[in-house]
C-alpha positions in Angstrom: 105.1 68.0 95.6 105.3 67.2 92.0 102.7 64.9 90.5 104.1 61.5 89.3 104.8 61.3 85.6 102.4 59.0 83.8 103.5 56.8 80.9 101.2 57.3 77.9 99.3 54.2 77.0 100.3 52.7 73.6 97.7 53.3 70.9 96.5 50.5 68.7 98.4 49.9 65.5 95.4 50.9 63.4 95.2 54.3 65.2 98.9 55.0 65.7 99.7 54.8 62.0 97.8 57.1 59.7 96.7 55.6 56.4 99.0 56.4 53.4 97.5 57.4 50.1 98.6 55.3 47.2 100.4 57.5 44.8 101.1 56.5 41.2 104.5 55.0 40.9 107.3 56.9 39.3 108.1 53.9 37.1 104.7 54.2 35.4 105.2 57.9 34.7 108.7 57.3 33.4 107.5 54.5 31.1 104.7 56.7 29.8 107.2 59.5 29.1 109.6 57.2 27.4 106.8 56.0 25.1 105.4 59.4 24.2 108.3 61.7 24.2 110.3 60.2 21.2 107.3 60.1 18.8 106.3 63.7 19.8 109.9 64.9 19.2 109.9 63.1 15.9 106.7 64.8 14.8 107.9 68.2 15.9 111.2 67.6 14.1 109.2 66.7 10.9 107.0 69.8 11.2 110.1 72.0 11.8 111.9 70.7 8.7 108.7 71.0 6.7 108.3 74.7 7.8 111.9 75.4 7.1 111.7 74.0 3.6 108.4 75.8 2.9 109.9 79.1 4.0 112.7 78.7 1.4 110.3 77.6 -1.3 107.7 79.7 -3.2 105.4 76.9 -4.1 105.4 74.5 -1.1 102.8 75.4 1.5 103.8 75.3 5.2 102.2 73.3 8.1 99.9 76.2 9.2 98.3 76.8 5.8 98.0 73.1 5.2 96.3 72.7 8.6 93.8 75.5 7.9 93.1 73.9 4.5 92.5 70.5 6.2 90.0 72.1 8.6 88.1 73.5 5.7 88.3 70.3 3.7 87.0 68.1 6.5 84.2 70.5 7.4 82.1 68.7 4.8 83.9 65.5 3.7 80.9 63.7 2.3 79.4 66.1 -0.2 78.5 64.7 -3.6 78.2 67.0 -6.6 78.7 64.3 -9.2 81.2 61.5 -10.1 84.1 64.0 -10.5 83.3 66.2 -7.6 83.0 64.3 -4.3 84.2 65.0 -0.8 87.4 63.5 0.6 85.5 61.1 2.7 83.9 59.4 -0.3 87.2 59.2 -2.1 88.8 57.5 0.9 85.9 55.0 1.1 86.1 54.2 -2.7 89.9 53.5 -2.4 89.3 51.3 0.7 86.6 49.4 -1.1 88.8 48.6 -4.1 91.7 47.6 -1.8 89.4 45.4 0.2 88.0 43.6 -2.8 91.4 43.1 -4.5 93.2 42.1 -1.3 90.3 39.8 -0.3 90.5 38.0 -3.7 94.3 37.8 -3.3 94.0 36.2 0.1 91.3 33.9 -1.1 93.5 32.5 -3.9 96.9 33.0 -2.3 96.5 31.3 1.1 95.3 27.9 -0.3 97.9 28.1 -3.1 100.6 28.9 -0.6 99.6 25.9 1.6 99.6 23.6 -1.5 103.0 24.8 -2.7 104.6 24.4 0.7 103.0 21.0 1.2 103.7 19.3 -2.1 107.2 19.6 -3.6 106.0 18.7 -7.1 103.6 21.6 -7.2 106.3 23.9 -5.8 108.7 22.9 -8.6 106.0 23.4 -11.2 104.8 26.9 -10.1 108.2 28.3 -8.9 109.3 29.4 -12.4 106.0 31.1 -13.0 106.0 33.0 -9.7 109.7 34.0 -10.2 108.8 35.4 -13.6 105.7 37.3 -12.7 106.6 38.6 -9.2 109.1 41.2 -10.2 106.8 42.9 -12.7 105.8 46.4 -11.8 102.1 46.5 -10.6 101.3 49.3 -13.0 102.5 47.2 -15.9 99.4 45.0 -15.3 97.0 48.0 -15.6 96.7 47.9 -19.4 96.0 44.2 -19.3 93.2 44.9 -16.8 91.7 47.7 -18.9 91.9 45.4 -22.0 90.2 42.5 -20.3 87.6 44.2 -18.0 87.0 47.3 -20.2 86.4 49.4 -17.1 88.5 51.5 -14.7 87.2 50.1 -11.4 87.7 46.4 -12.1 91.1 47.2 -13.7 92.2 48.9 -10.5 91.0 45.9 -8.4 92.9 43.6 -10.8 96.1 45.5 -10.2 95.6 45.3 -6.4 95.0 41.5 -6.7 98.0 40.7 -8.9 100.4 42.9 -6.8 99.3 41.7 -3.4 99.0 38.0 -4.0 102.8 37.3 -4.1 103.7 38.1 -0.5 100.8 35.9 0.6 101.8 32.9 -1.5 105.5 33.1 -0.7 105.2 33.7 3.1 102.5 31.0 3.4 104.6 28.5 1.5 107.7 29.3 3.5 105.7 28.8 6.7 104.5 25.4 5.6 107.9 24.3 4.5 109.4 25.3 7.9 107.1 23.0 9.8 109.3 20.3 11.5 109.1 17.0 9.7 108.6 15.2 13.1 105.1 16.8 13.3 104.1 15.4 10.0 105.6 12.0 10.8 103.5 11.8 14.0 100.4 12.8 11.9 101.2 10.0 9.5 101.6 7.5 12.3 98.3 8.5 13.8 96.7 8.3 10.3 95.3 11.8 10.5 93.4 13.0 7.5 94.8 15.8 5.3 92.1 18.1 6.7 93.2 17.4 10.3 96.9 17.9 9.4 96.0 21.2 7.9 93.8 22.5 10.8 95.7 20.9 13.8 99.3 21.1 12.7 100.0 23.3 9.7 97.7 26.2 10.4 98.9 27.0 13.9 102.5 26.7 12.9 102.1 28.7 9.7 100.0 31.5 11.2 103.0 33.9 12.0 104.3 33.6 8.5 100.8 34.0 7.1 100.2 37.2 9.0 103.5 38.6 7.9 102.5 37.9 4.3 99.1 39.6 4.8 100.7 42.6 6.4 103.1 43.0 3.4 100.3 42.4 1.0 98.0 45.1 2.5 100.9 47.6 2.4 101.5 46.9 -1.2 97.8 47.1 -2.0 97.4 50.5 -0.4 100.5 51.8 -2.1 99.4 50.6 -5.6 95.8 51.9 -5.4 96.8 55.5 -5.4 99.0 55.2 -8.5 96.3 53.0 -10.3 93.6 55.6 -9.6 95.8 58.4 -10.9 95.9 56.6 -14.2 92.3 55.3 -14.4 90.5 58.4 -13.1 87.0 58.3 -11.6 86.9 58.3 -7.9 89.4 57.5 -5.1 92.4 59.1 -3.4 94.6 58.7 -6.5 92.2 60.5 -8.8 91.6 63.2 -6.1 95.4 63.9 -5.9 95.7 64.1 -9.6 92.7 66.4 -9.9 94.0 68.7 -7.1 97.3 68.9 -9.0 95.5 70.0 -12.1 93.9 72.7 -10.0 97.3 73.6 -8.5 96.0 73.0 -5.0 99.2 71.8 -3.3 97.7 72.0 0.2 95.2 69.3 -0.7 98.0 67.1 -2.2 99.9 67.3 1.1 96.8 66.5 3.0 96.2 63.5 0.7 99.8 62.3 1.4 99.2 62.5 5.2 95.8 60.7 4.8 97.4 57.9 2.8 100.0 57.5 5.5 97.5 57.5 8.4 95.2 55.0 6.7 98.1 52.7 5.9 99.3 52.9 9.5 95.7 52.2 10.7 95.5 49.1 8.5 98.8 47.8 9.7 97.9 48.3 13.4 94.6 46.4 12.8 96.5 43.5 11.3 98.9 43.5 14.3 96.0 43.3 16.7 94.5 40.5 14.6 97.8 38.7 14.7 98.0 38.9 18.5 94.4 37.7 18.8 95.3 34.5 16.9 98.8 34.0 18.3 98.9 30.4 19.4 102.2 30.9 21.2 100.9 33.6 23.6 
């Protein structure tokens, strides 16, 4: 006689279902690939074109020889054998110092002046011809004036940075102030707010995006101009270093300097973008 079949007892839900391990989503991997693959392909394409041109040229070094020269150069970037023989690290710091001083002075003068021009139509009409006349002048055209007035290469370079980077700050700040809706100012007038409160509570938050755009443009111009100014004035800095390496016919170092200038400029722009996001009132 066969034994009766027994129906198995149902297991609790916690026991019947084995826990599933959480795997990273495919969407995250795809997004990471989409953000990394295009820049990597662009860099590889640039290196490939560079290598192809170098293979057809007798004087242009290729990527491999430039990379080996960069490793040797950055093995001791802060040596100091005198004013005209310093490591690449010191030259970068000297250029950044000049850009920081010139750009800081331009911001110190340009931001209040931009607010005043955008706020008062009479002042805008008075200064508009002067700005329109001086803004298109090439930055290097101001270098002889700086050498004549300051009688030194360092202050003359800072002067060139100042005069070339102040215009984007003034114009973008003034445009931001002029774009503030008149209703906001009418409400401030009804509430009898002081000019300081109008500036800090109404104008500054509204003008900040325009101001940060002007600052980004100004720092880009300042970093472009400093290399050319240092080539002409000599002493220390990336511009002088590039010219000195050209006199020594060391083309690898010139290519390295070009890459350094681009990387430092990119880093400065990214820092300003982070700063803009930090003070973004709309976020």
